[in-house]
N, C-alpha and C positions, 0 to 999 in steps of 0.2 A: 491264583485261580486261572484256569485256562478254558476258553470257550471253544467247543468243537462245532464247526459249521457244516452245513450241507453245501458242498462245493460243486462247481460246474462239471458235469460228466460228459459233456460234448454232445454232438449231433443235434443241437437245438433243444436239448432236454432241460427245461427250466424248473420243473416241479416233480415231486414224487409223493407217494402215499406211505404212511407208516404201517408196515405189516406186523412187526412185533418188536418189543423191547427185550433186550437181554439183561438190562440193569435197571435198578430203581434208585431213588434218592437214598443215600446212606450206604450203598454198595461200594465195595472197593474193587476197582477194575485194574487188571494188569496191563502193561504196555502191549499193544496189539490185540488186546481182548475185545471181543465183540460187544458193541454198544446197542446197535439198532439195525433192523433190516428194513430197507425201503424198496418200493416198487415204482419204477418209472413206467412209461408207456411201452418200453421195449424189454426191460430185463430187471430182475431183482438184484439189489446190491447190498452189501454189508459194510457198515461203517465201523471202524475199529479205533481204539484209543491210542493216541500217539505217545502217552506217558502213563505211568502208574499213578493212581490217585483215588480220591473218594468223590462219588457223584453228589454234587450239592444242588443242582437244578436239572430238571428234565422237561423238555418242551414238547407238548402234544401227546395225544393218546392214539391208540390203534385206530386207523381209518382217517386220521387227520392229514391234511395236505401241508407239505413244506415247500418253500420256494428257495432257489439257490441264494445263499447268503444268510438264511435263517439259522439261528442257534439251535443245535440239537440237545447238547448237555453242557453243563459247566462242571469242570473237574478241579478239585482241590488237590494240587500236586505238592503241597507243603511248602511252597515258595512265596506264600502271601500274595501281595498285589504287585510285586515287582515285575512279573512277566504275565500281564493280563491280556496281551495281544491275542486275537483270535487265531487259532491254528487252521491251516488249510489241510484238512485230513483227506487222505486218498480213499476213494470208494472203489470197491472191486466187485465185479459180477460174481454171483454165486454159481460157479460152474459145476459144483457137485455137492451132495449132502455133506455136512461136517462129519468127520470121523473122530472117534475117541482118540485123545492124545495120551502120551505116556506121562505127561505132567499133570498136575492137579488142575481143576477148573479155573478159568481165568477170572471169575468174579466170586467174591465172598461177601457175606453179609456182615456189615460192621456192627449193627445193633438193630434189635427189633426184627419182626417177621418181614420178609420181602415178598413181593407179589409173585404168585406162582407163574412160572414160565412154561406155557403150553399153547399149542396151536388150537384154533377154534374147534377143529375136528376132534382133537384129543379131549377137550373139555366136554363136548357133546357126548362122546363115548362114556366118559366118567359119569355124567348125569344119567345116561340111559341105564347104566349098570348100578345106579345108586351108590356110587363110590365118592367119598369126600376127596376131591383132588388135592386138598391141603395136606392129606395124610399120605400121599403117594411119594415114594422116594425116587427122585430123578436119576436117570442113568446116562443121559446125553450130555455133551459138553455145555458149559455155561449154566448148568443146573436146569436144563430143559427136560420136561416130562414127555415121554413118547407113548404111543398107543400100547406098546408092549408092557410098559411100566404099569399102566392102568389095568390091563388084562391080568397081570400077575397078582393084583389085589382082589380079583374076583373070587367069590366064595366057591364057584365051580370053575376051575381053570379051563380056558377055552382059547381057540385061535381067533384072530381078527375076523376071519370069514364066518366062523360060528357066531361070534358076537354080533356081526352085522346082520346075519340072518335072523337072530333073535330080536334085534331092534326092529327090523322090517316087519316081522310078524306082529309085534306089539303095535306098530303104527297102523297096520291093516285092520286089526281087531278094534282099534279105537276109531270109530267112524264118526268123529266129530268134524263137522265142516268148518274149517278155519282157513281164511286167506293167508297165504304165505308171502312175506316180503323179503326181498333180497337186495342188499346194498350193491349199487353199481360201483365197483372199485377195481383196483389193479389194472391189468391189461384191458379188460372189458371197458373200464371207465375211459381210458384213452381212446379206444376204438369208437366209443360213443361220441366223443368230442371230435376226433379227427375226420370221421366219415361225414359228419354234419358240416364241418368246415370245408372239406373237399367239394361236396356237392354245392355249397353256397358260393364258392369262389371260382370253380372251374366249370365251363360249359361242356358237360358230358354229352357225347353222342356215341351210340353203340351200333356197330355193324354185326350181323349174324350170318354165318355161313354153315353149310352142311357138307361133310366130306366122308368118303368111304374109307374104312380103316382095315379092311380085310388083309391088305398087304402088310400093314404094321403088325397085325396079330400073327401072321405067318412068319415075319422076320424075327419077331421076339422068340417064337418057339424054336426057330432055327438056331438062334444065337445062345439060348439058355444053356445048352450042354457044354459050351466052350468058355464059360465064365463062372466064377464063384461069387461075383457081385449080385446083389438082389435086383435083378433086371425086371422091373415093372414096365408099364407102358410109358410112364412119365419121363424117364431118362431119354427115351427116343424122341418124345415131343420137345424136350428141352434142347436136344441137339438140333432138331429141325428149326426151332425158334431162333437159336443162335445164328444159324446160316441165313435165315430170313432177315434178321436184323442187320447182318452184314450188307445185304443188298438194299436195305431200306433204312438208312441211318437216322432219318428224322424220327423214327420210333424209339431209337436208343439215345434220346436226347432229354434235356431238362430245360426249364425256363428260369432265368434270373429275372424275377419280377421287378426288382429295383432298377436294374440297368436296362430292362426290356431287351434282353438278349437270349438267343437260343444257344445252348451249350451242347455240342455234338461230342459224345463220349467215345474215346478210342476203345476202351475195354467194355465188354458186355458183362454186366453184373446183374444176374437174374434174381429177383425176389421170388420166393416160392411160398405163396400163401397157404397156411395150414391151420386147421381148427384144433384147439387144445382145450382142456378143462378150464384153463385160465382165460380163454378167449382166442381171438385170431392173432397169430404171430406170423411174421414174414422173415424168415432167415434168408440170407443172401449167399448165392454161389458166385464167387468173384472170378472174372476172366474165363467165362465158360467157353469162349471160342478157342481156348488153349487146351481144353480137357478132352480126353478120349471118352467114348461112350461108357466104358467100364469105370473110369474115374468119376464121371457124373453120377452113375448108379451108386457107387460107394459113398460119395459125399452126401447125396440125397438121403440115403438110408441113415447116415449118422446124424444129419441135421434134424430129420424127422423124429428120430428116437429121443434126442436131447431136447427138442422143442416141446414134445409132449410131457417131458418131466421138468420143464422150466429150468433147464441147465445150460441154456445158450449164453455165450459171452456177448458183451455189448458190441464188440467189433463185428460179430456175425450177424448183426441186425441192421447194419449201416451200409449206405452207399449203393443201393439198388438203382439201376438205370431203366429197368423194365420189369414188370411183374407178371407171373403166371399163376392162375388159380385153377386147380384141377378139382372139380366138384365130385368126381367119382360116380359110381352107379346110382347114387341117390340124388344126384345133382340136377335132375331134369334135363330138358332138351336145350334151352337157352336161358340166359340171364343178362343182367346189366351190371357188370362189375364196376366198382368205384375205384378211381385212381388215387394214388398217394402223391401229393405235391412234393417235389417239383417235377415228378415224372409226367410224361405226356401220353402214356398209353398203358393199358393192362389187358391181358387176354385170359379168358376163362374157357376151359375145356370141359365138356359135359359127358353125360352117360353115353356109352356105346349100346345101340339097340339094333336089332335085326328088323328089316322092313323090305318090301318089294323095291327092286332097283332095275335099271336097264344095264345089263351086263355088257362086256366088251364086244361080244358077238351080236349085239343088238337084240338079244332075247330078254324076256322078263325073268328075273330070278330073285333069290334072297341075298341081301348084302348087309353088312354091319356098318351102320352110319353113326357119326358123331357130330354134334353141334359145337361150334366155336363162336364165342362172342368177343368182340374187340371194342372196348371203350377207349375213346381218344379225345384229346383236347382240341376242340374245333377252332380254337383261336389260331393255331399254327398248322393244323393238319386238315386237309380237305378230303372229300369223298373219293376222289380219284386215287390218291395215295393209299388210302385204306383198301380200296379194291385191289390194287397191285400187291400190297402186302399180303392180303388174305389169299390171293391167287398163287403167290409164291409158296406160302405155307401149305396150302392145299396140294400143290404139286409134289412137295416133299412127302406129305402124308400118304398120298395115293400112289407114290412111286418111291418108297423109302430106300430102295437100293441105290438111288442116285446120291445118297449121302456118302457113298464110297468115293465119289468123284470129288467131294468137297472136304473130307475129313483130313 
């Protein structure tokens, strides 16, 4: 017998939630075959089998929490009790959806019916179409059932979009008032815990400034014809933030609570907060001070796309020294962003809105303004330092061509 444990995945991650099982008791699993998918507060990981064998025990159900060191499964490798030491199994981020392989599925049922392997959304679709999911033939690796497998069993073949529209119409016509409950899990569960802990332990103070962005808008329009990179406004603000952090290094620092020391970081590693269907994720752009504006734009587009699809690797979510949150056009004028320990500051950029302003010739006109909110750890940063930081950032925003002097 061999015990497969949930091992330490680094970055202070000590627990995870069971998203789905790929095997059941009695299943035969091949070496490197998928056993279970877990969700930490940063990334989904897949645990695989180190050896071929039969699953004798399985710990936990979907939604249960596991701690580092907990047993996930016990595998009978045919060697009896002579090698019963627990295996340290490598866990790897799910960087892309599994693709069909040329070999056969990695798990087979040894005896008796196994539990259907399907995501909750697939099960919901089957119920809505009155299809017995037990009768659906799986097409994905490891015997998993996909939405397309379910749709192919429908009496009237239809696309996923058509099926979704049908389900929505049914839900609208059924006007029964029922409260809906949703389990707090996955990334959202960790955000639920981390934000509460941050506000409880760090004395947050927030400074709010307003700045005119007409020159940023003009510079972006001027640069767009000369690059194939998806040049939004955020890459420009990221570049300005990097230059500002160079001049005010206390904001690119972290706190060692145990040693009571401030750690000033040489590299500028920006966390970019973004909303996804799974919850708030913060991928990290490392050594931003070494990147060109075009490289920043390319990396940001790539991280954003993969973040929305939950395909970010674990190393892409670690090591931020400062965080930017861009709330976009629906983000209001100001906010109070929450820091992530051990960082000491976070800046939120808000909607651009037109309003009356005093122009450079001292006349009244229409200008485009943006609010910026900077939350900081008041234990080590005082108000004067914050004022100087925001003054430097505002100078770059209102005179973006000065970036040419610093790039």
